[in-house]
PDB file with one MODEL, atoms N, CA, C and O in Angstrom:
MODEL        1
ATOM      1  N   MET A   1      -1.851  20.166  23.556  1.00  0.00           N
ATOM      2  CA  MET A   1      -2.723  19.463  22.493  1.00  0.00           C
ATOM      3  C   MET A   1      -1.834  18.557  21.678  1.00  0.00           C
ATOM      4  O   MET A   1      -0.860  19.003  21.071  1.00  0.00           O
ATOM      5  N   THR A   2      -2.184  17.239  21.667  1.00  0.00           N
ATOM      6  CA  THR A   2      -1.468  16.228  20.914  1.00  0.00           C
ATOM      7  C   THR A   2      -2.038  16.113  19.526  1.00  0.00           C
ATOM      8  O   THR A   2      -3.254  15.980  19.394  1.00  0.00           O
ATOM      9  N   THR A   3      -1.242  16.155  18.489  1.00  0.00           N
ATOM     10  CA  THR A   3      -1.680  15.936  17.154  1.00  0.00           C
ATOM     11  C   THR A   3      -1.373  14.548  16.739  1.00  0.00           C
ATOM     12  O   THR A   3      -0.231  14.115  16.895  1.00  0.00           O
ATOM     13  N   THR A   4      -2.343  13.793  16.203  1.00  0.00           N
ATOM     14  CA  THR A   4      -2.092  12.465  15.760  1.00  0.00           C
ATOM     15  C   THR A   4      -1.659  12.415  14.299  1.00  0.00           C
ATOM     16  O   THR A   4      -2.047  13.247  13.480  1.00  0.00           O
ATOM     17  N   ARG A   5      -0.849  11.416  14.008  1.00  0.00           N
ATOM     18  CA  ARG A   5      -0.463  11.169  12.623  1.00  0.00           C
ATOM     19  C   ARG A   5      -1.350  10.026  12.184  1.00  0.00           C
ATOM     20  O   ARG A   5      -1.485   9.020  12.881  1.00  0.00           O
ATOM     21  N   LYS A   6      -1.935  10.187  11.057  1.00  0.00           N
ATOM     22  CA  LYS A   6      -2.845   9.126  10.464  1.00  0.00           C
ATOM     23  C   LYS A   6      -2.071   8.273   9.573  1.00  0.00           C
ATOM     24  O   LYS A   6      -1.567   8.745   8.554  1.00  0.00           O
ATOM     25  N   VAL A   7      -1.934   6.949   9.916  1.00  0.00           N
ATOM     26  CA  VAL A   7      -1.219   5.975   9.097  1.00  0.00           C
ATOM     27  C   VAL A   7      -2.191   4.955   8.579  1.00  0.00           C
ATOM     28  O   VAL A   7      -2.828   4.223   9.337  1.00  0.00           O
ATOM     29  N   GLU A   8      -2.292   4.922   7.248  1.00  0.00           N
ATOM     30  CA  GLU A   8      -3.233   3.928   6.690  1.00  0.00           C
ATOM     31  C   GLU A   8      -2.446   2.882   5.957  1.00  0.00           C
ATOM     32  O   GLU A   8      -1.607   3.210   5.118  1.00  0.00           O
ATOM     33  N   ILE A   9      -2.699   1.631   6.253  1.00  0.00           N
ATOM     34  CA  ILE A   9      -2.112   0.499   5.606  1.00  0.00           C
ATOM     35  C   ILE A   9      -3.126  -0.095   4.717  1.00  0.00           C
ATOM     36  O   ILE A   9      -4.179  -0.514   5.197  1.00  0.00           O
ATOM     37  N   TYR A  10      -2.856  -0.166   3.334  1.00  0.00           N
ATOM     38  CA  TYR A  10      -3.743  -0.742   2.395  1.00  0.00           C
ATOM     39  C   TYR A  10      -3.275  -2.188   2.157  1.00  0.00           C
ATOM     40  O   TYR A  10      -2.130  -2.469   1.801  1.00  0.00           O
ATOM     41  N   SER A  11      -4.229  -3.061   2.379  1.00  0.00           N
ATOM     42  CA  SER A  11      -3.936  -4.488   2.411  1.00  0.00           C
ATOM     43  C   SER A  11      -5.009  -5.287   1.659  1.00  0.00           C
ATOM     44  O   SER A  11      -6.177  -4.911   1.562  1.00  0.00           O
ATOM     45  N   ALA A  12      -4.508  -6.444   1.122  1.00  0.00           N
ATOM     46  CA  ALA A  12      -5.374  -7.397   0.484  1.00  0.00           C
ATOM     47  C   ALA A  12      -5.557  -8.659   1.293  1.00  0.00           C
ATOM     48  O   ALA A  12      -6.185  -9.621   0.853  1.00  0.00           O
ATOM     49  N   GLY A  13      -4.974  -8.632   2.529  1.00  0.00           N
ATOM     50  CA  GLY A  13      -5.105  -9.739   3.415  1.00  0.00           C
ATOM     51  C   GLY A  13      -4.180 -10.885   3.195  1.00  0.00           C
ATOM     52  O   GLY A  13      -4.408 -11.983   3.704  1.00  0.00           O
ATOM     53  N   CYS A  14      -3.080 -10.640   2.403  1.00  0.00           N
ATOM     54  CA  CYS A  14      -2.134 -11.663   2.172  1.00  0.00           C
ATOM     55  C   CYS A  14      -1.005 -11.711   3.257  1.00  0.00           C
ATOM     56  O   CYS A  14      -0.928 -10.798   4.079  1.00  0.00           O
ATOM     57  N   PRO A  15      -0.163 -12.719   3.271  1.00  0.00           N
ATOM     58  CA  PRO A  15       0.889 -12.887   4.213  1.00  0.00           C
ATOM     59  C   PRO A  15       1.911 -11.684   4.128  1.00  0.00           C
ATOM     60  O   PRO A  15       2.387 -11.204   5.157  1.00  0.00           O
ATOM     61  N   VAL A  16       2.218 -11.234   2.927  1.00  0.00           N
ATOM     62  CA  VAL A  16       3.049 -10.088   2.827  1.00  0.00           C
ATOM     63  C   VAL A  16       2.450  -8.821   3.493  1.00  0.00           C
ATOM     64  O   VAL A  16       3.114  -8.060   4.198  1.00  0.00           O
ATOM     65  N   CYS A  17       1.210  -8.673   3.222  1.00  0.00           N
ATOM     66  CA  CYS A  17       0.432  -7.481   3.824  1.00  0.00           C
ATOM     67  C   CYS A  17       0.462  -7.681   5.366  1.00  0.00           C
ATOM     68  O   CYS A  17       0.627  -6.702   6.094  1.00  0.00           O
ATOM     69  N   ALA A  18       0.320  -8.821   5.830  1.00  0.00           N
ATOM     70  CA  ALA A  18       0.331  -9.070   7.307  1.00  0.00           C
ATOM     71  C   ALA A  18       1.697  -8.635   7.927  1.00  0.00           C
ATOM     72  O   ALA A  18       1.752  -8.031   8.998  1.00  0.00           O
ATOM     73  N   GLU A  19       2.741  -8.959   7.230  1.00  0.00           N
ATOM     74  CA  GLU A  19       4.107  -8.569   7.714  1.00  0.00           C
ATOM     75  C   GLU A  19       4.235  -7.032   7.705  1.00  0.00           C
ATOM     76  O   GLU A  19       4.812  -6.445   8.620  1.00  0.00           O
ATOM     77  N   THR A  20       3.707  -6.416   6.697  1.00  0.00           N
ATOM     78  CA  THR A  20       3.753  -4.948   6.667  1.00  0.00           C
ATOM     79  C   THR A  20       2.934  -4.338   7.785  1.00  0.00           C
ATOM     80  O   THR A  20       3.373  -3.379   8.420  1.00  0.00           O
ATOM     81  N   ILE A  21       1.813  -4.849   8.024  1.00  0.00           N
ATOM     82  CA  ILE A  21       0.969  -4.367   9.115  1.00  0.00           C
ATOM     83  C   ILE A  21       1.688  -4.513  10.491  1.00  0.00           C
ATOM     84  O   ILE A  21       1.622  -3.625  11.341  1.00  0.00           O
ATOM     85  N   ALA A  22       2.364  -5.652  10.667  1.00  0.00           N
ATOM     86  CA  ALA A  22       3.110  -5.882  11.888  1.00  0.00           C
ATOM     87  C   ALA A  22       4.278  -4.895  12.019  1.00  0.00           C
ATOM     88  O   ALA A  22       4.558  -4.360  13.091  1.00  0.00           O
ATOM     89  N   GLN A  23       4.943  -4.682  10.878  1.00  0.00           N
ATOM     90  CA  GLN A  23       6.090  -3.751  10.896  1.00  0.00           C
ATOM     91  C   GLN A  23       5.693  -2.358  11.177  1.00  0.00           C
ATOM     92  O   GLN A  23       6.347  -1.682  11.970  1.00  0.00           O
ATOM     93  N   VAL A  24       4.593  -1.867  10.532  1.00  0.00           N
ATOM     94  CA  VAL A  24       4.150  -0.487  10.763  1.00  0.00           C
ATOM     95  C   VAL A  24       3.678  -0.371  12.264  1.00  0.00           C
ATOM     96  O   VAL A  24       4.017   0.596  12.945  1.00  0.00           O
ATOM     97  N   ARG A  25       2.967  -1.284  12.709  1.00  0.00           N
ATOM     98  CA  ARG A  25       2.457  -1.217  14.131  1.00  0.00           C
ATOM     99  C   ARG A  25       3.636  -1.179  15.065  1.00  0.00           C
ATOM    100  O   ARG A  25       3.571  -0.459  16.062  1.00  0.00           O
ATOM    101  N   ALA A  26       4.712  -1.901  14.818  1.00  0.00           N
ATOM    102  CA  ALA A  26       5.890  -1.944  15.643  1.00  0.00           C
ATOM    103  C   ALA A  26       6.595  -0.545  15.654  1.00  0.00           C
ATOM    104  O   ALA A  26       7.145  -0.117  16.668  1.00  0.00           O
ATOM    105  N   LEU A  27       6.550   0.139  14.482  1.00  0.00           N
ATOM    106  CA  LEU A  27       7.234   1.401  14.310  1.00  0.00           C
ATOM    107  C   LEU A  27       6.408   2.505  14.890  1.00  0.00           C
ATOM    108  O   LEU A  27       6.968   3.511  15.328  1.00  0.00           O
ATOM    109  N   ALA A  28       5.134   2.377  14.917  1.00  0.00           N
ATOM    110  CA  ALA A  28       4.223   3.448  15.396  1.00  0.00           C
ATOM    111  C   ALA A  28       4.465   3.924  16.737  1.00  0.00           C
ATOM    112  O   ALA A  28       4.889   3.138  17.585  1.00  0.00           O
ATOM    113  N   CYS A  29       4.222   5.212  17.028  1.00  0.00           N
ATOM    114  CA  CYS A  29       4.310   5.735  18.306  1.00  0.00           C
ATOM    115  C   CYS A  29       2.943   6.076  18.926  1.00  0.00           C
ATOM    116  O   CYS A  29       1.927   6.005  18.234  1.00  0.00           O
ATOM    117  N   PRO A  30       2.904   6.411  20.103  1.00  0.00           N
ATOM    118  CA  PRO A  30       1.556   6.684  20.702  1.00  0.00           C
ATOM    119  C   PRO A  30       0.770   7.811  19.969  1.00  0.00           C
ATOM    120  O   PRO A  30      -0.452   7.855  20.108  1.00  0.00           O
ATOM    121  N   SER A  31       1.389   8.682  19.230  1.00  0.00           N
ATOM    122  CA  SER A  31       0.623   9.740  18.449  1.00  0.00           C
ATOM    123  C   SER A  31       0.229   9.199  17.058  1.00  0.00           C
ATOM    124  O   SER A  31      -0.444   9.919  16.321  1.00  0.00           O
ATOM    125  N   CYS A  32       0.602   8.001  16.670  1.00  0.00           N
ATOM    126  CA  CYS A  32       0.215   7.481  15.344  1.00  0.00           C
ATOM    127  C   CYS A  32      -1.091   6.733  15.481  1.00  0.00           C
ATOM    128  O   CYS A  32      -1.249   5.862  16.336  1.00  0.00           O
ATOM    129  N   GLU A  33      -2.015   7.091  14.623  1.00  0.00           N
ATOM    130  CA  GLU A  33      -3.344   6.398  14.528  1.00  0.00           C
ATOM    131  C   GLU A  33      -3.175   5.385  13.287  1.00  0.00           C
ATOM    132  O   GLU A  33      -3.252   5.774  12.121  1.00  0.00           O
ATOM    133  N   VAL A  34      -2.960   4.172  13.620  1.00  0.00           N
ATOM    134  CA  VAL A  34      -2.788   3.194  12.534  1.00  0.00           C
ATOM    135  C   VAL A  34      -4.124   2.507  12.246  1.00  0.00           C
ATOM    136  O   VAL A  34      -4.812   2.033  13.150  1.00  0.00           O
ATOM    137  N   THR A  35      -4.476   2.470  10.914  1.00  0.00           N
ATOM    138  CA  THR A  35      -5.685   1.759  10.483  1.00  0.00           C
ATOM    139  C   THR A  35      -5.300   0.867   9.261  1.00  0.00           C
ATOM    140  O   THR A  35      -4.404   1.197   8.484  1.00  0.00           O
ATOM    141  N   VAL A  36      -6.011  -0.261   9.135  1.00  0.00           N
ATOM    142  CA  VAL A  36      -5.786  -1.154   8.051  1.00  0.00           C
ATOM    143  C   VAL A  36      -7.019  -1.036   7.210  1.00  0.00           C
ATOM    144  O   VAL A  36      -8.153  -1.171   7.670  1.00  0.00           O
ATOM    145  N   ALA A  37      -6.729  -0.764   5.886  1.00  0.00           N
ATOM    146  CA  ALA A  37      -7.861  -0.541   4.897  1.00  0.00           C
ATOM    147  C   ALA A  37      -7.758  -1.808   3.985  1.00  0.00           C
ATOM    148  O   ALA A  37      -6.731  -2.106   3.375  1.00  0.00           O
ATOM    149  N   ASP A  38      -8.845  -2.478   3.953  1.00  0.00           N
ATOM    150  CA  ASP A  38      -9.060  -3.706   3.095  1.00  0.00           C
ATOM    151  C   ASP A  38      -9.553  -3.343   1.702  1.00  0.00           C
ATOM    152  O   ASP A  38     -10.693  -2.922   1.506  1.00  0.00           O
ATOM    153  N   VAL A  39      -8.632  -3.525   0.725  1.00  0.00           N
ATOM    154  CA  VAL A  39      -8.872  -3.095  -0.684  1.00  0.00           C
ATOM    155  C   VAL A  39     -10.010  -3.965  -1.363  1.00  0.00           C
ATOM    156  O   VAL A  39     -10.387  -3.693  -2.503  1.00  0.00           O
ATOM    157  N   HIS A  40     -10.517  -4.953  -0.682  1.00  0.00           N
ATOM    158  CA  HIS A  40     -11.590  -5.672  -1.234  1.00  0.00           C
ATOM    159  C   HIS A  40     -12.932  -4.908  -1.129  1.00  0.00           C
ATOM    160  O   HIS A  40     -13.905  -5.235  -1.808  1.00  0.00           O
ATOM    161  N   ASP A  41     -12.948  -3.916  -0.285  1.00  0.00           N
ATOM    162  CA  ASP A  41     -14.067  -2.966  -0.029  1.00  0.00           C
ATOM    163  C   ASP A  41     -13.961  -1.966  -1.221  1.00  0.00           C
ATOM    164  O   ASP A  41     -12.924  -1.320  -1.370  1.00  0.00           O
ATOM    165  N   PRO A  42     -15.031  -1.825  -2.086  1.00  0.00           N
ATOM    166  CA  PRO A  42     -14.948  -0.953  -3.207  1.00  0.00           C
ATOM    167  C   PRO A  42     -14.600   0.531  -2.849  1.00  0.00           C
ATOM    168  O   PRO A  42     -13.919   1.223  -3.605  1.00  0.00           O
ATOM    169  N   ALA A  43     -15.087   0.974  -1.692  1.00  0.00           N
ATOM    170  CA  ALA A  43     -14.780   2.424  -1.353  1.00  0.00           C
ATOM    171  C   ALA A  43     -13.250   2.580  -1.009  1.00  0.00           C
ATOM    172  O   ALA A  43     -12.626   3.603  -1.293  1.00  0.00           O
ATOM    173  N   VAL A  44     -12.714   1.535  -0.401  1.00  0.00           N
ATOM    174  CA  VAL A  44     -11.254   1.544  -0.075  1.00  0.00           C
ATOM    175  C   VAL A  44     -10.494   1.462  -1.398  1.00  0.00           C
ATOM    176  O   VAL A  44      -9.518   2.188  -1.593  1.00  0.00           O
ATOM    177  N   ALA A  45     -10.934   0.575  -2.321  1.00  0.00           N
ATOM    178  CA  ALA A  45     -10.148   0.492  -3.529  1.00  0.00           C
ATOM    179  C   ALA A  45     -10.189   1.780  -4.331  1.00  0.00           C
ATOM    180  O   ALA A  45      -9.248   2.109  -5.053  1.00  0.00           O
ATOM    181  N   GLU A  46     -11.272   2.491  -4.197  1.00  0.00           N
ATOM    182  CA  GLU A  46     -11.435   3.757  -4.887  1.00  0.00           C
ATOM    183  C   GLU A  46     -10.402   4.748  -4.293  1.00  0.00           C
ATOM    184  O   GLU A  46      -9.673   5.419  -5.023  1.00  0.00           O
ATOM    185  N   ARG A  47     -10.368   4.815  -2.947  1.00  0.00           N
ATOM    186  CA  ARG A  47      -9.489   5.670  -2.226  1.00  0.00           C
ATOM    187  C   ARG A  47      -7.993   5.354  -2.591  1.00  0.00           C
ATOM    188  O   ARG A  47      -7.164   6.242  -2.788  1.00  0.00           O
ATOM    189  N   ALA A  48      -7.715   3.978  -2.666  1.00  0.00           N
ATOM    190  CA  ALA A  48      -6.352   3.616  -3.002  1.00  0.00           C
ATOM    191  C   ALA A  48      -5.962   4.083  -4.411  1.00  0.00           C
ATOM    192  O   ALA A  48      -4.872   4.614  -4.624  1.00  0.00           O
ATOM    193  N   ALA A  49      -6.853   3.878  -5.342  1.00  0.00           N
ATOM    194  CA  ALA A  49      -6.589   4.414  -6.670  1.00  0.00           C
ATOM    195  C   ALA A  49      -6.354   5.932  -6.727  1.00  0.00           C
ATOM    196  O   ALA A  49      -5.527   6.423  -7.495  1.00  0.00           O
ATOM    197  N   ALA A  50      -7.119   6.666  -5.878  1.00  0.00           N
ATOM    198  CA  ALA A  50      -6.945   8.093  -5.898  1.00  0.00           C
ATOM    199  C   ALA A  50      -5.589   8.506  -5.341  1.00  0.00           C
ATOM    200  O   ALA A  50      -5.029   9.531  -5.730  1.00  0.00           O
ATOM    201  N   LEU A  51      -5.067   7.684  -4.416  1.00  0.00           N
ATOM    202  CA  LEU A  51      -3.789   7.919  -3.839  1.00  0.00           C
ATOM    203  C   LEU A  51      -2.623   7.548  -4.768  1.00  0.00           C
ATOM    204  O   LEU A  51      -1.476   7.927  -4.530  1.00  0.00           O
ATOM    205  N   GLY A  52      -2.952   6.787  -5.849  1.00  0.00           N
ATOM    206  CA  GLY A  52      -1.947   6.315  -6.773  1.00  0.00           C
ATOM    207  C   GLY A  52      -1.326   5.035  -6.443  1.00  0.00           C
ATOM    208  O   GLY A  52      -0.218   4.719  -6.877  1.00  0.00           O
ATOM    209  N   ILE A  53      -2.081   4.243  -5.624  1.00  0.00           N
ATOM    210  CA  ILE A  53      -1.526   2.883  -5.164  1.00  0.00           C
ATOM    211  C   ILE A  53      -1.652   2.040  -6.352  1.00  0.00           C
ATOM    212  O   ILE A  53      -2.704   1.990  -6.988  1.00  0.00           O
ATOM    213  N   ARG A  54      -0.520   1.320  -6.694  1.00  0.00           N
ATOM    214  CA  ARG A  54      -0.481   0.383  -7.832  1.00  0.00           C
ATOM    215  C   ARG A  54      -0.130  -0.991  -7.367  1.00  0.00           C
ATOM    216  O   ARG A  54      -0.265  -1.937  -8.143  1.00  0.00           O
ATOM    217  N   SER A  55       0.296  -1.158  -6.197  1.00  0.00           N
ATOM    218  CA  SER A  55       0.621  -2.487  -5.662  1.00  0.00           C
ATOM    219  C   SER A  55       0.415  -2.496  -4.147  1.00  0.00           C
ATOM    220  O   SER A  55       0.371  -1.448  -3.503  1.00  0.00           O
ATOM    221  N   LEU A  56       0.292  -3.694  -3.599  1.00  0.00           N
ATOM    222  CA  LEU A  56       0.032  -3.867  -2.161  1.00  0.00           C
ATOM    223  C   LEU A  56       1.140  -4.671  -1.572  1.00  0.00           C
ATOM    224  O   LEU A  56       1.795  -5.435  -2.280  1.00  0.00           O
ATOM    225  N   PRO A  57       1.370  -4.524  -0.305  1.00  0.00           N
ATOM    226  CA  PRO A  57       0.747  -3.588   0.601  1.00  0.00           C
ATOM    227  C   PRO A  57       1.338  -2.205   0.357  1.00  0.00           C
ATOM    228  O   PRO A  57       2.428  -2.056  -0.194  1.00  0.00           O
ATOM    229  N   ALA A  58       0.586  -1.209   0.783  1.00  0.00           N
ATOM    230  CA  ALA A  58       0.994   0.229   0.615  1.00  0.00           C
ATOM    231  C   ALA A  58       0.613   0.997   1.897  1.00  0.00           C
ATOM    232  O   ALA A  58      -0.333   0.627   2.591  1.00  0.00           O
ATOM    233  N   VAL A  59       1.350   2.049   2.193  1.00  0.00           N
ATOM    234  CA  VAL A  59       1.091   2.837   3.387  1.00  0.00           C
ATOM    235  C   VAL A  59       0.996   4.291   2.922  1.00  0.00           C
ATOM    236  O   VAL A  59       1.758   4.794   2.097  1.00  0.00           O
ATOM    237  N   ALA A  60      -0.018   4.918   3.532  1.00  0.00           N
ATOM    238  CA  ALA A  60      -0.146   6.404   3.378  1.00  0.00           C
ATOM    239  C   ALA A  60      -0.087   7.000   4.793  1.00  0.00           C
ATOM    240  O   ALA A  60      -0.625   6.468   5.764  1.00  0.00           O
ATOM    241  N   VAL A  61       0.594   8.123   4.832  1.00  0.00           N
ATOM    242  CA  VAL A  61       0.807   8.877   6.116  1.00  0.00           C
ATOM    243  C   VAL A  61       0.177  10.227   5.912  1.00  0.00           C
ATOM    244  O   VAL A  61       0.575  10.985   5.027  1.00  0.00           O
ATOM    245  N   ASP A  62      -0.837  10.537   6.758  1.00  0.00           N
ATOM    246  CA  ASP A  62      -1.487  11.791   6.642  1.00  0.00           C
ATOM    247  C   ASP A  62      -2.009  12.123   5.228  1.00  0.00           C
ATOM    248  O   ASP A  62      -1.918  13.235   4.709  1.00  0.00           O
ATOM    249  N   GLY A  63      -2.544  11.078   4.691  1.00  0.00           N
ATOM    250  CA  GLY A  63      -3.240  11.243   3.371  1.00  0.00           C
ATOM    251  C   GLY A  63      -2.304  11.194   2.211  1.00  0.00           C
ATOM    252  O   GLY A  63      -2.778  11.388   1.092  1.00  0.00           O
ATOM    253  N   ARG A  64      -0.974  10.948   2.355  1.00  0.00           N
ATOM    254  CA  ARG A  64       0.025  10.923   1.254  1.00  0.00           C
ATOM    255  C   ARG A  64       0.677   9.610   1.222  1.00  0.00           C
ATOM    256  O   ARG A  64       1.160   9.107   2.236  1.00  0.00           O
ATOM    257  N   LEU A  65       0.697   9.003  -0.026  1.00  0.00           N
ATOM    258  CA  LEU A  65       1.277   7.802  -0.245  1.00  0.00           C
ATOM    259  C   LEU A  65       2.802   7.807   0.114  1.00  0.00           C
ATOM    260  O   LEU A  65       3.518   8.655  -0.420  1.00  0.00           O
ATOM    261  N   ALA A  66       3.298   6.963   0.933  1.00  0.00           N
ATOM    262  CA  ALA A  66       4.678   6.899   1.353  1.00  0.00           C
ATOM    263  C   ALA A  66       5.593   6.736   0.120  1.00  0.00           C
ATOM    264  O   ALA A  66       5.218   6.022  -0.810  1.00  0.00           O
ATOM    265  N   ASP A  67       6.734   7.347   0.084  1.00  0.00           N
ATOM    266  CA  ASP A  67       7.523   7.213  -1.117  1.00  0.00           C
ATOM    267  C   ASP A  67       7.987   5.829  -1.419  1.00  0.00           C
ATOM    268  O   ASP A  67       8.212   5.441  -2.566  1.00  0.00           O
ATOM    269  N   CYS A  68       8.126   5.073  -0.308  1.00  0.00           N
ATOM    270  CA  CYS A  68       8.526   3.693  -0.510  1.00  0.00           C
ATOM    271  C   CYS A  68       7.475   2.870  -1.229  1.00  0.00           C
ATOM    272  O   CYS A  68       7.774   1.803  -1.765  1.00  0.00           O
ATOM    273  N   CYS A  69       6.231   3.367  -1.243  1.00  0.00           N
ATOM    274  CA  CYS A  69       5.096   2.668  -1.852  1.00  0.00           C
ATOM    275  C   CYS A  69       4.701   3.147  -3.177  1.00  0.00           C
ATOM    276  O   CYS A  69       3.806   2.568  -3.792  1.00  0.00           O
ATOM    277  N   ALA A  70       5.349   4.236  -3.692  1.00  0.00           N
ATOM    278  CA  ALA A  70       4.968   4.924  -4.911  1.00  0.00           C
ATOM    279  C   ALA A  70       5.724   4.283  -6.144  1.00  0.00           C
ATOM    280  O   ALA A  70       6.820   3.737  -6.015  1.00  0.00           O
ATOM    281  N   GLY A  71       5.134   4.379  -7.210  1.00  0.00           N
ATOM    282  CA  GLY A  71       5.821   4.018  -8.497  1.00  0.00           C
ATOM    283  C   GLY A  71       5.944   2.549  -8.707  1.00  0.00           C
ATOM    284  O   GLY A  71       6.603   2.137  -9.662  1.00  0.00           O
ATOM    285  N   ARG A  72       5.355   1.727  -7.880  1.00  0.00           N
ATOM    286  CA  ARG A  72       5.499   0.336  -8.104  1.00  0.00           C
ATOM    287  C   ARG A  72       4.320  -0.207  -8.819  1.00  0.00           C
ATOM    288  O   ARG A  72       3.396   0.546  -9.128  1.00  0.00           O
ATOM    289  N   GLY A  73       4.299  -1.452  -9.095  1.00  0.00           N
ATOM    290  CA  GLY A  73       3.154  -2.099  -9.778  1.00  0.00           C
ATOM    291  C   GLY A  73       3.673  -2.841 -10.986  1.00  0.00           C
ATOM    292  O   GLY A  73       4.859  -2.783 -11.310  1.00  0.00           O
ATOM    293  N   VAL A  74       2.787  -3.527 -11.637  1.00  0.00           N
ATOM    294  CA  VAL A  74       3.160  -4.371 -12.753  1.00  0.00           C
ATOM    295  C   VAL A  74       3.407  -3.390 -14.024  1.00  0.00           C
ATOM    296  O   VAL A  74       2.595  -2.510 -14.310  1.00  0.00           O
ATOM    297  N   ASP A  75       4.504  -3.598 -14.702  1.00  0.00           N
ATOM    298  CA  ASP A  75       4.910  -2.800 -15.813  1.00  0.00           C
ATOM    299  C   ASP A  75       4.898  -3.636 -17.005  1.00  0.00           C
ATOM    300  O   ASP A  75       5.761  -4.506 -17.123  1.00  0.00           O
ATOM    301  N   GLY A  76       3.961  -3.454 -17.954  1.00  0.00           N
ATOM    302  CA  GLY A  76       3.901  -4.379 -19.146  1.00  0.00           C
ATOM    303  C   GLY A  76       5.088  -4.319 -20.036  1.00  0.00           C
ATOM    304  O   GLY A  76       5.392  -5.320 -20.684  1.00  0.00           O
ATOM    305  N   ASP A  77       5.805  -3.192 -20.125  1.00  0.00           N
ATOM    306  CA  ASP A  77       6.969  -3.053 -20.940  1.00  0.00           C
ATOM    307  C   ASP A  77       8.158  -3.943 -20.356  1.00  0.00           C
ATOM    308  O   ASP A  77       8.907  -4.589 -21.088  1.00  0.00           O
ATOM    309  N   VAL A  78       8.255  -3.914 -19.021  1.00  0.00           N
ATOM    310  CA  VAL A  78       9.270  -4.782 -18.300  1.00  0.00           C
ATOM    311  C   VAL A  78       8.957  -6.204 -18.572  1.00  0.00           C
ATOM    312  O   VAL A  78       9.872  -6.975 -18.858  1.00  0.00           O
ATOM    313  N   LEU A  79       7.704  -6.611 -18.503  1.00  0.00           N
ATOM    314  CA  LEU A  79       7.293  -8.037 -18.650  1.00  0.00           C
ATOM    315  C   LEU A  79       7.547  -8.479 -20.117  1.00  0.00           C
ATOM    316  O   LEU A  79       7.980  -9.602 -20.371  1.00  0.00           O
ATOM    317  N   ARG A  80       7.261  -7.553 -21.081  1.00  0.00           N
ATOM    318  CA  ARG A  80       7.528  -7.923 -22.526  1.00  0.00           C
ATOM    319  C   ARG A  80       9.015  -8.104 -22.703  1.00  0.00           C
ATOM    320  O   ARG A  80       9.432  -9.032 -23.397  1.00  0.00           O
ATOM    321  N   ARG A  81       9.868  -7.226 -22.082  1.00  0.00           N
ATOM    322  CA  ARG A  81      11.345  -7.352 -22.276  1.00  0.00           C
ATOM    323  C   ARG A  81      11.768  -8.761 -21.663  1.00  0.00           C
ATOM    324  O   ARG A  81      12.726  -9.377 -22.132  1.00  0.00           O
ATOM    325  N   LEU A  82      11.076  -9.209 -20.681  1.00  0.00           N
ATOM    326  CA  LEU A  82      11.466 -10.496 -20.071  1.00  0.00           C
ATOM    327  C   LEU A  82      10.875 -11.657 -20.926  1.00  0.00           C
ATOM    328  O   LEU A  82      11.108 -12.814 -20.573  1.00  0.00           O
ATOM    329  N   GLY A  83      10.167 -11.422 -21.965  1.00  0.00           N
ATOM    330  CA  GLY A  83       9.656 -12.393 -22.816  1.00  0.00           C
ATOM    331  C   GLY A  83       8.172 -12.809 -22.673  1.00  0.00           C
ATOM    332  O   GLY A  83       7.698 -13.690 -23.389  1.00  0.00           O
ATOM    333  N   VAL A  84       7.434 -12.146 -21.716  1.00  0.00           N
ATOM    334  CA  VAL A  84       6.032 -12.471 -21.563  1.00  0.00           C
ATOM    335  C   VAL A  84       5.269 -12.077 -22.848  1.00  0.00           C
ATOM    336  O   VAL A  84       5.401 -10.986 -23.402  1.00  0.00           O
ATOM    337  N   GLY A  85       4.484 -13.042 -23.256  1.00  0.00           N
ATOM    338  CA  GLY A  85       3.761 -12.830 -24.556  1.00  0.00           C
ATOM    339  C   GLY A  85       4.451 -13.287 -25.763  1.00  0.00           C
ATOM    340  O   GLY A  85       3.912 -13.200 -26.867  1.00  0.00           O
ATOM    341  N   VAL A  86       5.679 -13.794 -25.587  1.00  0.00           N
ATOM    342  CA  VAL A  86       6.452 -14.262 -26.788  1.00  0.00           C
ATOM    343  C   VAL A  86       6.625 -15.794 -26.607  1.00  0.00           C
ATOM    344  O   VAL A  86       7.137 -16.278 -25.597  1.00  0.00           O
ATOM    345  N   PRO A  87       6.193 -16.479 -27.590  1.00  0.00           N
ATOM    346  CA  PRO A  87       6.291 -18.029 -27.403  1.00  0.00           C
ATOM    347  C   PRO A  87       7.754 -18.399 -27.432  1.00  0.00           C
ATOM    348  O   PRO A  87       8.587 -17.733 -28.047  1.00  0.00           O
ATOM    349  N   ARG A  88       8.032 -19.487 -26.743  1.00  0.00           N
ATOM    350  CA  ARG A  88       9.457 -19.967 -26.639  1.00  0.00           C
ATOM    351  C   ARG A  88       9.723 -20.809 -27.858  1.00  0.00           C
ATOM    352  O   ARG A  88      10.827 -21.329 -28.021  1.00  0.00           O
TER     353      ARG A  88
ENDMDL
END
C-alpha cells in the first residue's frame, strides 16, 4: 500500500507564486499529491488563515504549514522602524 503525501501550494497567481509551484513540482516524487490552492477563493483563503499563512506563496505538507513558510508576513513594527508613517 502506497501512502501519498499531500502537498498544498497556496498561491495568488503572481510570478513568484508560479516559480514556487514549478519548484515544488520539480521536487515532488510519485507519492506526492501536489495541489495549487488559489487564495482568491474565499474557502481557500479561510483555510490559509487557519494554517497561519501570512504571506504568499506558502506550502503545506500533510496539513501542516512548512517551517520555511511560517512566521513571515508584513510586520508593522519593522515598517515603522524603517520610517513608514513618518514624514521626511
